[in-house]
N, CA, C and O atoms as CSV, one atom per row, in Angstrom:
chain,resi,resn,atom,element,x,y,z
A,1,MET,N,N,-35.484,13.595,-37.363
A,1,MET,CA,C,-35.055,14.901,-37.806
A,1,MET,C,C,-35.975,15.372,-38.917
A,1,MET,O,O,-36.230,14.641,-39.874
A,2,HIS,N,N,-36.462,16.567,-38.790
A,2,HIS,CA,C,-37.312,17.155,-39.814
A,2,HIS,C,C,-36.430,17.821,-40.860
A,2,HIS,O,O,-35.613,18.678,-40.528
A,3,ALA,N,N,-36.586,17.443,-42.089
A,3,ALA,CA,C,-35.761,17.996,-43.165
A,3,ALA,C,C,-36.486,19.148,-43.848
A,3,ALA,O,O,-37.701,19.112,-44.037
A,4,THR,N,N,-35.735,20.146,-44.205
A,4,THR,CA,C,-36.244,21.281,-44.949
A,4,THR,C,C,-35.482,21.360,-46.254
A,4,THR,O,O,-34.272,21.135,-46.294
A,5,THR,N,N,-36.184,21.676,-47.306
A,5,THR,CA,C,-35.541,21.811,-48.602
A,5,THR,C,C,-34.992,23.219,-48.747
A,5,THR,O,O,-35.680,24.205,-48.480
A,6,LEU,N,N,-33.761,23.290,-49.168
A,6,LEU,CA,C,-33.097,24.558,-49.413
A,6,LEU,C,C,-32.658,24.546,-50.873
A,6,LEU,O,O,-31.997,23.608,-51.319
A,7,SER,N,N,-33.017,25.563,-51.598
A,7,SER,CA,C,-32.610,25.591,-53.004
A,7,SER,C,C,-31.876,26.886,-53.300
A,7,SER,O,O,-32.114,27.910,-52.659
A,8,PHE,N,N,-30.985,26.830,-54.272
A,8,PHE,CA,C,-30.248,28.010,-54.706
A,8,PHE,C,C,-29.861,27.821,-56.160
A,8,PHE,O,O,-29.801,26.699,-56.663
A,9,ARG,N,N,-29.606,28.912,-56.813
A,9,ARG,CA,C,-29.202,28.848,-58.216
A,9,ARG,C,C,-27.695,28.655,-58.293
A,9,ARG,O,O,-26.925,29.289,-57.571
A,10,ALA,N,N,-27.305,27.771,-59.178
A,10,ALA,CA,C,-25.886,27.516,-59.393
A,10,ALA,C,C,-25.671,27.265,-60.880
A,10,ALA,O,O,-26.529,26.718,-61.573
A,11,GLY,N,N,-24.520,27.675,-61.335
A,11,GLY,CA,C,-24.192,27.437,-62.732
A,11,GLY,C,C,-23.962,25.967,-63.009
A,11,GLY,O,O,-23.741,25.178,-62.091
A,12,ASN,N,N,-24.012,25.606,-64.272
A,12,ASN,CA,C,-23.815,24.210,-64.664
A,12,ASN,C,C,-22.439,23.698,-64.255
A,12,ASN,O,O,-22.305,22.551,-63.829
A,13,ASP,N,N,-21.423,24.536,-64.381
A,13,ASP,CA,C,-20.069,24.109,-64.009
A,13,ASP,C,C,-19.990,23.774,-62.530
A,13,ASP,O,O,-19.404,22.761,-62.147
A,14,PHE,N,N,-20.583,24.626,-61.699
A,14,PHE,CA,C,-20.581,24.380,-60.258
A,14,PHE,C,C,-21.318,23.087,-59.934
A,14,PHE,O,O,-20.828,22.263,-59.161
A,15,ALA,N,N,-22.482,22.913,-60.519
A,15,ALA,CA,C,-23.283,21.720,-60.251
A,15,ALA,C,C,-22.526,20.462,-60.670
A,15,ALA,O,O,-22.549,19.456,-59.962
A,16,GLU,N,N,-21.859,20.519,-61.814
A,16,GLU,CA,C,-21.103,19.358,-62.274
A,16,GLU,C,C,-19.912,19.074,-61.364
A,16,GLU,O,O,-19.595,17.915,-61.096
A,17,GLN,N,N,-19.256,20.127,-60.890
A,17,GLN,CA,C,-18.142,19.945,-59.943
A,17,GLN,C,C,-18.633,19.273,-58.671
A,17,GLN,O,O,-18.008,18.333,-58.178
A,18,VAL,N,N,-19.744,19.749,-58.145
A,18,VAL,CA,C,-20.300,19.165,-56.921
A,18,VAL,C,C,-20.607,17.688,-57.137
A,18,VAL,O,O,-20.243,16.847,-56.315
A,19,ARG,N,N,-21.269,17.377,-58.231
A,19,ARG,CA,C,-21.604,15.973,-58.524
A,19,ARG,C,C,-20.339,15.123,-58.644
A,19,ARG,O,O,-20.273,14.006,-58.131
A,20,SER,N,N,-19.342,15.672,-59.327
A,20,SER,CA,C,-18.093,14.936,-59.548
A,20,SER,C,C,-17.363,14.665,-58.236
A,20,SER,O,O,-16.982,13.527,-57.959
A,21,PHE,N,N,-17.169,15.710,-57.427
A,21,PHE,CA,C,-16.458,15.533,-56.162
A,21,PHE,C,C,-17.258,14.675,-55.188
A,21,PHE,O,O,-16.684,13.872,-54.452
A,22,ALA,N,N,-18.565,14.838,-55.179
A,22,ALA,CA,C,-19.401,14.007,-54.308
A,22,ALA,C,C,-19.255,12.544,-54.688
A,22,ALA,O,O,-19.162,11.677,-53.819
A,23,SER,N,N,-19.235,12.274,-55.966
A,23,SER,CA,C,-19.078,10.903,-56.441
A,23,SER,C,C,-17.720,10.335,-56.041
A,23,SER,O,O,-17.620,9.174,-55.644
A,24,ILE,N,N,-16.682,11.152,-56.145
A,24,ILE,CA,C,-15.328,10.711,-55.795
A,24,ILE,C,C,-15.253,10.263,-54.337
A,24,ILE,O,O,-14.615,9.260,-54.017
A,25,VAL,N,N,-15.911,11.017,-53.458
A,25,VAL,CA,C,-15.852,10.678,-52.028
A,25,VAL,C,C,-17.008,9.786,-51.580
A,25,VAL,O,O,-17.142,9.482,-50.395
A,26,GLY,N,N,-17.839,9.372,-52.529
A,26,GLY,CA,C,-18.911,8.428,-52.218
A,26,GLY,C,C,-20.104,9.024,-51.503
A,26,GLY,O,O,-20.741,8.353,-50.691
A,27,LEU,N,N,-20.415,10.277,-51.795
A,27,LEU,CA,C,-21.560,10.932,-51.168
A,27,LEU,C,C,-22.573,11.367,-52.212
A,27,LEU,O,O,-22.241,11.532,-53.386
A,28,LYS,N,N,-23.815,11.551,-51.774
A,28,LYS,CA,C,-24.808,12.187,-52.633
A,28,LYS,C,C,-24.450,13.682,-52.689
A,28,LYS,O,O,-23.814,14.212,-51.779
A,29,SER,N,N,-24.859,14.327,-53.742
A,29,SER,CA,C,-24.566,15.762,-53.897
A,29,SER,C,C,-25.072,16.563,-52.709
A,29,SER,O,O,-24.377,17.451,-52.217
A,30,SER,N,N,-26.262,16.259,-52.251
A,30,SER,CA,C,-26.829,17.008,-51.126
A,30,SER,C,C,-26.009,16.802,-49.853
A,30,SER,O,O,-25.812,17.740,-49.081
A,31,ASP,N,N,-25.532,15.579,-49.635
A,31,ASP,CA,C,-24.701,15.306,-48.453
A,31,ASP,C,C,-23.350,16.018,-48.569
A,31,ASP,O,O,-22.819,16.532,-47.584
A,32,TYR,N,N,-22.813,16.039,-49.776
A,32,TYR,CA,C,-21.534,16.714,-50.008
A,32,TYR,C,C,-21.659,18.215,-49.722
A,32,TYR,O,O,-20.805,18.800,-49.055
A,33,ILE,N,N,-22.724,18.826,-50.229
A,33,ILE,CA,C,-22.957,20.258,-49.993
A,33,ILE,C,C,-23.188,20.511,-48.517
A,33,ILE,O,O,-22.642,21.465,-47.962
A,34,ARG,N,N,-23.990,19.674,-47.867
A,34,ARG,CA,C,-24.273,19.828,-46.434
A,34,ARG,C,C,-22.975,19.775,-45.621
A,34,ARG,O,O,-22.766,20.585,-44.718
A,35,GLN,N,N,-22.114,18.820,-45.948
A,35,GLN,CA,C,-20.845,18.680,-45.239
A,35,GLN,C,C,-19.946,19.899,-45.498
A,35,GLN,O,O,-19.298,20.400,-44.580
A,36,ALA,N,N,-19.912,20.364,-46.730
A,36,ALA,CA,C,-19.087,21.534,-47.067
A,36,ALA,C,C,-19.563,22.773,-46.312
A,36,ALA,O,O,-18.746,23.550,-45.817
A,37,VAL,N,N,-20.867,22.960,-46.224
A,37,VAL,CA,C,-21.413,24.116,-45.514
A,37,VAL,C,C,-21.111,24.010,-44.018
A,37,VAL,O,O,-20.761,25.008,-43.387
A,38,CYS,N,N,-21.241,22.822,-43.452
A,38,CYS,CA,C,-20.919,22.635,-42.027
A,38,CYS,C,C,-19.452,22.941,-41.755
A,38,CYS,O,O,-19.119,23.584,-40.759
A,39,GLU,N,N,-18.572,22.476,-42.647
A,39,GLU,CA,C,-17.150,22.749,-42.470
A,39,GLU,C,C,-16.855,24.247,-42.599
A,39,GLU,O,O,-16.044,24.784,-41.845
A,40,LYS,N,N,-17.499,24.912,-43.537
A,40,LYS,CA,C,-17.306,26.356,-43.702
A,40,LYS,C,C,-17.836,27.105,-42.485
A,40,LYS,O,O,-17.199,28.050,-42.017
A,41,ASN,N,N,-18.979,26.701,-41.971
A,41,ASN,CA,C,-19.527,27.337,-40.770
A,41,ASN,C,C,-18.575,27.191,-39.592
A,41,ASN,O,O,-18.372,28.142,-38.838
A,42,ALA,N,N,-17.993,26.017,-39.428
A,42,ALA,CA,C,-17.042,25.784,-38.338
A,42,ALA,C,C,-15.802,26.663,-38.513
A,42,ALA,O,O,-15.276,27.204,-37.541
A,43,GLN,N,N,-15.343,26.800,-39.751
A,43,GLN,CA,C,-14.176,27.643,-40.040
A,43,GLN,C,C,-14.463,29.109,-39.719
A,43,GLN,O,O,-13.642,29.790,-39.105
A,44,VAL,N,N,-15.625,29.586,-40.136
A,44,VAL,CA,C,-16.004,30.979,-39.866
A,44,VAL,C,C,-16.137,31.207,-38.358
A,44,VAL,O,O,-15.702,32.239,-37.847
A,45,MET,N,N,-16.731,30.255,-37.650
A,45,MET,CA,C,-16.888,30.389,-36.197
A,45,MET,C,C,-15.526,30.417,-35.514
A,45,MET,O,O,-15.311,31.209,-34.596
A,46,ALA,N,N,-14.613,29.569,-35.948
A,46,ALA,CA,C,-13.267,29.549,-35.360
A,46,ALA,C,C,-12.555,30.873,-35.600
A,46,ALA,O,O,-11.874,31.380,-34.709
A,47,GLN,N,N,-12.706,31.436,-36.791
A,47,GLN,CA,C,-12.099,32.735,-37.096
A,47,GLN,C,C,-12.713,33.835,-36.230
A,47,GLN,O,O,-12.010,34.724,-35.749
A,48,ARG,N,N,-14.016,33.766,-36.041
A,48,ARG,CA,C,-14.713,34.763,-35.213
A,48,ARG,C,C,-14.255,34.665,-33.761
A,48,ARG,O,O,-14.001,35.683,-33.117
A,49,ILE,N,N,-14.150,33.445,-33.248
A,49,ILE,CA,C,-13.696,33.242,-31.867
A,49,ILE,C,C,-12.274,33.759,-31.705
A,49,ILE,O,O,-11.959,34.409,-30.708
A,50,ALA,N,N,-11.411,33.474,-32.680
A,50,ALA,CA,C,-10.024,33.938,-32.615
A,50,ALA,C,C,-9.964,35.468,-32.616
A,50,ALA,O,O,-9.186,36.059,-31.868
A,51,ALA,N,N,-10.772,36.099,-33.445
A,51,ALA,CA,C,-10.784,37.565,-33.503
A,51,ALA,C,C,-11.282,38.156,-32.187
A,51,ALA,O,O,-10.708,39.121,-31.682
A,52,LEU,N,N,-12.338,37.585,-31.635
A,52,LEU,CA,C,-12.863,38.073,-30.362
A,52,LEU,C,C,-11.866,37.848,-29.237
A,52,LEU,O,O,-11.713,38.702,-28.364
A,53,SER,N,N,-11.192,36.717,-29.250
A,53,SER,CA,C,-10.188,36.417,-28.236
A,53,SER,C,C,-9.041,37.425,-28.304
A,53,SER,O,O,-8.566,37.909,-27.276
A,54,LYS,N,N,-8.606,37.731,-29.515
A,54,LYS,CA,C,-7.530,38.704,-29.706
A,54,LYS,C,C,-7.958,40.084,-29.203
A,54,LYS,O,O,-7.183,40.788,-28.556
A,55,GLU,N,N,-9.196,40.456,-29.508
A,55,GLU,CA,C,-9.725,41.748,-29.056
A,55,GLU,C,C,-9.807,41.802,-27.531
A,55,GLU,O,O,-9.424,42.800,-26.921
A,56,LEU,N,N,-10.301,40.743,-26.925
A,56,LEU,CA,C,-10.419,40.692,-25.467
A,56,LEU,C,C,-9.041,40.716,-24.823
A,56,LEU,O,O,-8.842,41.375,-23.802
A,57,SER,N,N,-8.096,40.007,-25.409
A,57,SER,CA,C,-6.735,39.988,-24.892
A,57,SER,C,C,-6.128,41.389,-24.907
A,57,SER,O,O,-5.460,41.794,-23.955
A,58,ALA,N,N,-6.362,42.120,-25.985
A,58,ALA,CA,C,-5.850,43.481,-26.090
A,58,ALA,C,C,-6.480,44.384,-25.026
A,58,ALA,O,O,-5.806,45.230,-24.439
A,59,GLU,N,N,-7.778,44.194,-24.787
A,59,GLU,CA,C,-8.453,44.986,-23.752
A,59,GLU,C,C,-7.870,44.672,-22.372
A,59,GLU,O,O,-7.633,45.586,-21.583
A,60,HIS,N,N,-7.640,43.414,-22.078
A,60,HIS,CA,C,-7.074,43.025,-20.782
A,60,HIS,C,C,-5.663,43.573,-20.617
A,60,HIS,O,O,-5.299,44.044,-19.539
A,61,LEU,N,N,-4.869,43.513,-21.682
A,61,LEU,CA,C,-3.516,44.040,-21.624
A,61,LEU,C,C,-3.548,45.530,-21.332
A,61,LEU,O,O,-2.790,46.018,-20.493
A,62,SER,N,N,-4.411,46.245,-22.010
A,62,SER,CA,C,-4.531,47.685,-21.790
A,62,SER,C,C,-4.939,47.986,-20.346
A,62,SER,O,O,-4.387,48.885,-19.711
A,63,PHE,N,N,-5.906,47.228,-19.836
A,63,PHE,CA,C,-6.362,47.430,-18.466
A,63,PHE,C,C,-5.239,47.136,-17.472
A,63,PHE,O,O,-5.020,47.900,-16.532
A,64,ASN,N,N,-4.534,46.035,-17.683
A,64,ASN,CA,C,-3.435,45.671,-16.780
A,64,ASN,C,C,-2.323,46.712,-16.809
A,64,ASN,O,O,-1.744,47.030,-15.770
A,65,GLU,N,N,-2.022,47.242,-17.985
A,65,GLU,CA,C,-1.000,48.275,-18.090
A,65,GLU,C,C,-1.430,49.548,-17.371
A,65,GLU,O,O,-0.598,50.255,-16.802
A,66,SER,N,N,-2.731,49.839,-17.396
A,66,SER,CA,C,-3.213,51.030,-16.699
A,66,SER,C,C,-3.095,50.874,-15.183
A,66,SER,O,O,-2.985,51.870,-14.468
A,67,LEU,N,N,-3.119,49.639,-14.689
A,67,LEU,CA,C,-2.990,49.392,-13.257
A,67,LEU,C,C,-1.529,49.388,-12.805
A,67,LEU,O,O,-1.255,49.567,-11.619
A,68,ASP,N,N,-0.598,49.189,-13.722
A,68,ASP,CA,C,0.810,49.147,-13.362
A,68,ASP,C,C,1.262,50.404,-12.637
A,68,ASP,O,O,2.086,50.328,-11.726
A,69,GLY,N,N,0.745,51.537,-13.018
A,69,GLY,CA,C,1.113,52.792,-12.380
A,69,GLY,C,C,0.672,52.878,-10.937
A,69,GLY,O,O,1.258,53.617,-10.145
A,70,SER,N,N,-0.355,52.129,-10.590
A,70,SER,CA,C,-0.859,52.194,-9.210
A,70,SER,C,C,-0.012,51.348,-8.254
A,70,SER,O,O,-0.180,51.443,-7.038
A,71,LEU,N,N,0.881,50.535,-8.779
A,71,LEU,CA,C,1.722,49.703,-7.909
A,71,LEU,C,C,2.709,50.537,-7.102
A,71,LEU,O,O,3.140,50.123,-6.025
A,72,ALA,N,N,3.061,51.684,-7.607
A,72,ALA,CA,C,4.049,52.522,-6.925
A,72,ALA,C,C,3.398,53.774,-6.341
A,72,ALA,O,O,4.021,54.835,-6.306
A,73,ASP,N,N,2.167,53.659,-5.889
A,73,ASP,CA,C,1.468,54.846,-5.374
A,73,ASP,C,C,1.736,55.102,-3.902
A,73,ASP,O,O,1.139,56.005,-3.317
A,74,GLY,N,N,2.624,54.325,-3.292
A,74,GLY,CA,C,3.009,54.566,-1.909
A,74,GLY,C,C,2.211,53.781,-0.892
A,74,GLY,O,O,2.509,53.859,0.300
A,75,LEU,N,N,1.232,53.044,-1.303
A,75,LEU,CA,C,0.458,52.249,-0.356
A,75,LEU,C,C,1.149,50.930,-0.103
A,75,LEU,O,O,1.690,50.320,-1.025
A,76,ASP,N,N,1.135,50.480,1.149
A,76,ASP,CA,C,1.742,49.195,1.494
A,76,ASP,C,C,0.690,48.206,1.881
A,76,ASP,O,O,1.007,47.061,2.205
């Protein structure tokens, strides 16, 4: 795996929190941040999928309701 360095500015309090929590769970700070970002990405993706599913469901319901009127059009 080719690693790329990613840097960002963070306040001292944030950096100390990351170090502290990473130490508690037995991870390096970089591994802790990587895991947190992966978990957040998965959460955002799940929320996006749920929103799209809800939107698609509403579209299907609307379409099905529009077809209900054609059931009684006299055709057998």
